[in-house]
PDB file of N, CA, C and O in Angstrom:
ATOM      1  N   MET A   1      22.237-105.614  60.410  1.00  0.00           N
ATOM      2  CA  MET A   1      20.811-105.529  60.052  1.00  0.00           C
ATOM      3  C   MET A   1      20.142-104.397  60.834  1.00  0.00           C
ATOM      4  O   MET A   1      19.404-103.585  60.277  1.00  0.00           O
ATOM      5  N   LYS A   2      20.421-104.369  62.133  1.00  0.00           N
ATOM      6  CA  LYS A   2      19.799-103.333  62.955  1.00  0.00           C
ATOM      7  C   LYS A   2      20.313-101.942  62.550  1.00  0.00           C
ATOM      8  O   LYS A   2      19.555-100.973  62.500  1.00  0.00           O
ATOM      9  N   LEU A   3      21.622-101.872  62.264  1.00  0.00           N
ATOM     10  CA  LEU A   3      22.200-100.583  61.883  1.00  0.00           C
ATOM     11  C   LEU A   3      21.588-100.105  60.574  1.00  0.00           C
ATOM     12  O   LEU A   3      21.299 -98.919  60.413  1.00  0.00           O
ATOM     13  N   LYS A   4      21.392-101.024  59.645  1.00  0.00           N
ATOM     14  CA  LYS A   4      20.817-100.664  58.351  1.00  0.00           C
ATOM     15  C   LYS A   4      19.381-100.162  58.534  1.00  0.00           C
ATOM     16  O   LYS A   4      18.963 -99.203  57.885  1.00  0.00           O
ATOM     17  N   SER A   5      18.636-100.820  59.423  1.00  0.00           N
ATOM     18  CA  SER A   5      17.256-100.419  59.666  1.00  0.00           C
ATOM     19  C   SER A   5      17.216 -99.019  60.279  1.00  0.00           C
ATOM     20  O   SER A   5      16.377 -98.195  59.915  1.00  0.00           O
ATOM     21  N   THR A   6      18.134 -98.761  61.216  1.00  0.00           N
ATOM     22  CA  THR A   6      18.173 -97.450  61.853  1.00  0.00           C
ATOM     23  C   THR A   6      18.531 -96.377  60.842  1.00  0.00           C
ATOM     24  O   THR A   6      17.953 -95.290  60.857  1.00  0.00           O
ATOM     25  N   THR A   7      19.477 -96.670  59.966  1.00  0.00           N
ATOM     26  CA  THR A   7      19.874 -95.694  58.946  1.00  0.00           C
ATOM     27  C   THR A   7      18.699 -95.411  58.017  1.00  0.00           C
ATOM     28  O   THR A   7      18.473 -94.263  57.633  1.00  0.00           O
ATOM     29  N   TYR A   8      17.953 -96.449  57.656  1.00  0.00           N
ATOM     30  CA  TYR A   8      16.797 -96.287  56.767  1.00  0.00           C
ATOM     31  C   TYR A   8      15.735 -95.420  57.438  1.00  0.00           C
ATOM     32  O   TYR A   8      15.139 -94.553  56.799  1.00  0.00           O
ATOM     33  N   SER A   9      15.500 -95.660  58.743  1.00  0.00           N
ATOM     34  CA  SER A   9      14.503 -94.869  59.466  1.00  0.00           C
ATOM     35  C   SER A   9      14.934 -93.415  59.539  1.00  0.00           C
ATOM     36  O   SER A   9      14.114 -92.512  59.374  1.00  0.00           O
ATOM     37  N   THR A  10      16.222 -93.186  59.788  1.00  0.00           N
ATOM     38  CA  THR A  10      16.726 -91.811  59.858  1.00  0.00           C
ATOM     39  C   THR A  10      16.575 -91.133  58.504  1.00  0.00           C
ATOM     40  O   THR A  10      16.197 -89.964  58.430  1.00  0.00           O
ATOM     41  N   PHE A  11      16.868 -91.860  57.440  1.00  0.00           N
ATOM     42  CA  PHE A  11      16.747 -91.308  56.090  1.00  0.00           C
ATOM     43  C   PHE A  11      15.297 -90.934  55.789  1.00  0.00           C
ATOM     44  O   PHE A  11      15.028 -89.870  55.233  1.00  0.00           O
ATOM     45  N   LEU A  12      14.363 -91.814  56.159  1.00  0.00           N
ATOM     46  CA  LEU A  12      12.946 -91.532  55.928  1.00  0.00           C
ATOM     47  C   LEU A  12      12.515 -90.298  56.714  1.00  0.00           C
ATOM     48  O   LEU A  12      11.775 -89.457  56.205  1.00  0.00           O
ATOM     49  N   THR A  13      12.982 -90.195  57.959  1.00  0.00           N
ATOM     50  CA  THR A  13      12.621 -89.039  58.781  1.00  0.00           C
ATOM     51  C   THR A  13      13.147 -87.756  58.170  1.00  0.00           C
ATOM     52  O   THR A  13      12.445 -86.745  58.148  1.00  0.00           O
ATOM     53  N   LEU A  14      14.388 -87.786  57.669  1.00  0.00           N
ATOM     54  CA  LEU A  14      14.970 -86.589  57.052  1.00  0.00           C
ATOM     55  C   LEU A  14      14.176 -86.191  55.809  1.00  0.00           C
ATOM     56  O   LEU A  14      13.923 -85.008  55.580  1.00  0.00           O
ATOM     57  N   VAL A  15      13.783 -87.187  55.007  1.00  0.00           N
ATOM     58  CA  VAL A  15      13.020 -86.889  53.791  1.00  0.00           C
ATOM     59  C   VAL A  15      11.679 -86.261  54.155  1.00  0.00           C
ATOM     60  O   VAL A  15      11.246 -85.293  53.529  1.00  0.00           O
ATOM     61  N   LEU A  16      11.024 -86.822  55.175  1.00  0.00           N
ATOM     62  CA  LEU A  16       9.729 -86.278  55.588  1.00  0.00           C
ATOM     63  C   LEU A  16       9.887 -84.865  56.122  1.00  0.00           C
ATOM     64  O   LEU A  16       9.062 -83.998  55.832  1.00  0.00           O
ATOM     65  N   LEU A  17      10.935 -84.622  56.897  1.00  0.00           N
ATOM     66  CA  LEU A  17      11.157 -83.284  57.441  1.00  0.00           C
ATOM     67  C   LEU A  17      11.426 -82.290  56.323  1.00  0.00           C
ATOM     68  O   LEU A  17      10.912 -81.171  56.349  1.00  0.00           O
ATOM     69  N   LEU A  18      12.232 -82.692  55.335  1.00  0.00           N
ATOM     70  CA  LEU A  18      12.532 -81.799  54.217  1.00  0.00           C
ATOM     71  C   LEU A  18      11.265 -81.487  53.427  1.00  0.00           C
ATOM     72  O   LEU A  18      11.028 -80.338  53.053  1.00  0.00           O
ATOM     73  N   TRP A  19      10.443 -82.524  53.173  1.00  0.00           N
ATOM     74  CA  TRP A  19       9.205 -82.313  52.428  1.00  0.00           C
ATOM     75  C   TRP A  19       8.254 -81.418  53.212  1.00  0.00           C
ATOM     76  O   TRP A  19       7.611 -80.537  52.642  1.00  0.00           O
ATOM     77  N   PHE A  20       8.166 -81.647  54.531  1.00  0.00           N
ATOM     78  CA  PHE A  20       7.285 -80.843  55.387  1.00  0.00           C
ATOM     79  C   PHE A  20       7.749 -79.398  55.407  1.00  0.00           C
ATOM     80  O   PHE A  20       6.930 -78.482  55.330  1.00  0.00           O
ATOM     81  N   HIS A  21       9.059 -79.185  55.510  1.00  0.00           N
ATOM     82  CA  HIS A  21       9.619 -77.829  55.520  1.00  0.00           C
ATOM     83  C   HIS A  21       9.337 -77.136  54.186  1.00  0.00           C
ATOM     84  O   HIS A  21       8.989 -75.955  54.156  1.00  0.00           O
ATOM     85  N   LYS A  22       9.486 -77.868  53.097  1.00  0.00           N
ATOM     86  CA  LYS A  22       9.242 -77.303  51.771  1.00  0.00           C
ATOM     87  C   LYS A  22       7.767 -76.915  51.624  1.00  0.00           C
ATOM     88  O   LYS A  22       7.445 -75.872  51.055  1.00  0.00           O
ATOM     89  N   ALA A  23       6.883 -77.763  52.140  1.00  0.00           N
ATOM     90  CA  ALA A  23       5.449 -77.470  52.056  1.00  0.00           C
ATOM     91  C   ALA A  23       5.121 -76.206  52.859  1.00  0.00           C
ATOM     92  O   ALA A  23       4.332 -75.373  52.411  1.00  0.00           O
ATOM     93  N   ILE A  24       5.725 -76.064  54.044  1.00  0.00           N
ATOM     94  CA  ILE A  24       5.479 -74.880  54.872  1.00  0.00           C
ATOM     95  C   ILE A  24       5.992 -73.630  54.169  1.00  0.00           C
ATOM     96  O   ILE A  24       5.306 -72.608  54.133  1.00  0.00           O
ATOM     97  N   VAL A  25       7.196 -73.710  53.610  1.00  0.00           N
ATOM     98  CA  VAL A  25       7.782 -72.550  52.923  1.00  0.00           C
ATOM     99  C   VAL A  25       6.925 -72.176  51.719  1.00  0.00           C
ATOM    100  O   VAL A  25       6.654 -70.997  51.491  1.00  0.00           O
ATOM    101  N   ASN A  26       6.495 -73.181  50.942  1.00  0.00           N
ATOM    102  CA  ASN A  26       5.664 -72.904  49.771  1.00  0.00           C
ATOM    103  C   ASN A  26       4.347 -72.263  50.202  1.00  0.00           C
ATOM    104  O   ASN A  26       3.892 -71.307  49.574  1.00  0.00           O
ATOM    105  N   GLY A  27       3.735 -72.778  51.262  1.00  0.00           N
ATOM    106  CA  GLY A  27       2.480 -72.216  51.758  1.00  0.00           C
ATOM    107  C   GLY A  27       2.686 -70.792  52.248  1.00  0.00           C
ATOM    108  O   GLY A  27       1.834 -69.928  52.044  1.00  0.00           O
ATOM    109  N   TYR A  28       3.827 -70.550  52.898  1.00  0.00           N
ATOM    110  CA  TYR A  28       4.123 -69.209  53.408  1.00  0.00           C
ATOM    111  C   TYR A  28       4.242 -68.214  52.261  1.00  0.00           C
ATOM    112  O   TYR A  28       3.671 -67.124  52.314  1.00  0.00           O
ATOM    113  N   PHE A  29       4.986 -68.590  51.227  1.00  0.00           N
ATOM    114  CA  PHE A  29       5.167 -67.692  50.093  1.00  0.00           C
ATOM    115  C   PHE A  29       3.852 -67.511  49.329  1.00  0.00           C
ATOM    116  O   PHE A  29       3.586 -66.434  48.796  1.00  0.00           O
ATOM    117  N   MET A  30       3.030 -68.567  49.277  1.00  0.00           N
ATOM    118  CA  MET A  30       1.743 -68.442  48.607  1.00  0.00           C
ATOM    119  C   MET A  30       0.858 -67.457  49.360  1.00  0.00           C
ATOM    120  O   MET A  30       0.146 -66.664  48.744  1.00  0.00           O
ATOM    121  N   ASP A  31       0.901 -67.503  50.701  1.00  0.00           N
ATOM    122  CA  ASP A  31       0.127 -66.555  51.495  1.00  0.00           C
ATOM    123  C   ASP A  31       0.637 -65.137  51.260  1.00  0.00           C
ATOM    124  O   ASP A  31      -0.154 -64.197  51.173  1.00  0.00           O
ATOM    125  N   MET A  32       1.940 -64.983  51.159  1.00  0.00           N
ATOM    126  CA  MET A  32       2.527 -63.658  50.948  1.00  0.00           C
ATOM    127  C   MET A  32       2.036 -63.074  49.620  1.00  0.00           C
ATOM    128  O   MET A  32       1.640 -61.910  49.562  1.00  0.00           O
ATOM    129  N   THR A  33       2.062 -63.878  48.560  1.00  0.00           N
ATOM    130  CA  THR A  33       1.640 -63.382  47.252  1.00  0.00           C
ATOM    131  C   THR A  33       0.148 -63.067  47.267  1.00  0.00           C
ATOM    132  O   THR A  33      -0.289 -62.105  46.635  1.00  0.00           O
ATOM    133  N   GLN A  34      -0.630 -63.864  47.977  1.00  0.00           N
ATOM    134  CA  GLN A  34      -2.067 -63.611  48.037  1.00  0.00           C
ATOM    135  C   GLN A  34      -2.338 -62.295  48.768  1.00  0.00           C
ATOM    136  O   GLN A  34      -3.229 -61.541  48.378  1.00  0.00           O
ATOM    137  N   HIS A  35      -1.578 -62.019  49.819  1.00  0.00           N
ATOM    138  CA  HIS A  35      -1.782 -60.781  50.570  1.00  0.00           C
ATOM    139  C   HIS A  35      -1.348 -59.571  49.752  1.00  0.00           C
ATOM    140  O   HIS A  35      -1.931 -58.494  49.876  1.00  0.00           O
ATOM    141  N   HIS A  36      -0.330 -59.743  48.918  1.00  0.00           N
ATOM    142  CA  HIS A  36       0.178 -58.612  48.144  1.00  0.00           C
ATOM    143  C   HIS A  36      -0.743 -58.253  46.986  1.00  0.00           C
ATOM    144  O   HIS A  36      -0.747 -57.111  46.527  1.00  0.00           O
ATOM    145  N   THR A  37      -1.532 -59.231  46.506  1.00  0.00           N
ATOM    146  CA  THR A  37      -2.395 -58.944  45.365  1.00  0.00           C
ATOM    147  C   THR A  37      -3.785 -58.521  45.795  1.00  0.00           C
ATOM    148  O   THR A  37      -4.635 -58.243  44.949  1.00  0.00           O
TER     149      THR A  37
END
């Protein structure tokens, strides 16, 4: 039970990190396009 809970928490953290990284990358590229135009 404890191992399953830890795995679930790790999975949630990875998903949040991936989403956060994607948001930063998207924002970065959006800033780049705005500066170029």
